[in-house]
Steps between C-alpha positions, in 0.01 A plus 500: 500500500775330684717746697820402318333601167423857591832617337444314180356630179385215268434624158147436366537563124426275206816576309712417817304178545539410143877561489560327820329188384714493195816526717403184670454299186786253432460577136595857533863545378762717632453794272130522573549434867733801523257722310222410738707568804584843369152565396363412837743733676378779283139430581561471863729798519202737439354413825818447700622848403185694538632681815812635336533862623460782236617856463377787277718630215436788264483389141428671169242308308395583131239740594580605853743472791383363831604292806468111450607203727797284455657243717669658801765235534624176330430173653733199510429149370692224686464159325597180693743332259472340270120461443421852627673647193220387286272764667733791473436615146132467546511755786742726320249515217298711734797726607817461308691722763448245767804385673591132529685321788570125523484242775664165411362206691482124444321243692683221670327187358543312837404771760293712263667805664618784287857575437640840384747549229450851386337835625531839343259810525494838349681754723183699561268204544372616841353815349204332313280186485654165464328206314640160538397258229517121460250294299419265799467534872510145608687429829538868555876450589652689215244782534547541870892512446463748224275732696730481795803587298323797357364625841851458641617750211264751641204465284162558653233497220517132369251310293515132379363402162477143376264307265442199719472524876465204730311497832837409672695778344236768558464387869888515547515860363194605706665386810858634410419806306140617577604839344559363162208482274475188261368528141424175318322363191396183673466400859524128556403362845614163623834327542806494282641184357803316646736725299352813635315590175136617437338196340245697296742771389737517203812311616846663542465836331886545456515173307204571277612861429840401403418175339735305726230231563202396289170369645345419167406130468747297289358368179 
């Protein structure tokens, strides 16, 4: 395994592979695309959240009272706007009390560099785990910027979850943020296209989730 992949978890599950393929299909409409993004976030969340700390509480069950584990702390989901919003509900299906912060970034189409327009986190975000979500890790610029903003806010326990991860993006995060584990449904080696997109991924997730652009072939 390449050294830059040591902090990457690529999911090997038939349901994840199936749903990821349907995301890529140009015939998948906005409603189904949005549902697939949310469903994939839920499926990946089981693994990404497996190290959440627990504490024991005393409960009364129908036949006896006993100590049993519950989450010791809430975690925070931070979507990179706007596409990352599509993954939030999928993770909150697992834990409805999870907090949500927001990082608003857009990519300069000429320089491909990220620009920030919004940043807000819960007041106690530093006390628990933070999962940054974005459907695609392409150039890695937005992910790098979001991670740095969150680190600057005092957060230590940070993970990054995406559906598609390019070799370029993974290498950048491995270099800039070796302490941040990456979770992805599909890792795609090779180069990006001239616009900084992953050629064998699902296009612009923000556009496809919100229906602002259609890739369906015109009849």
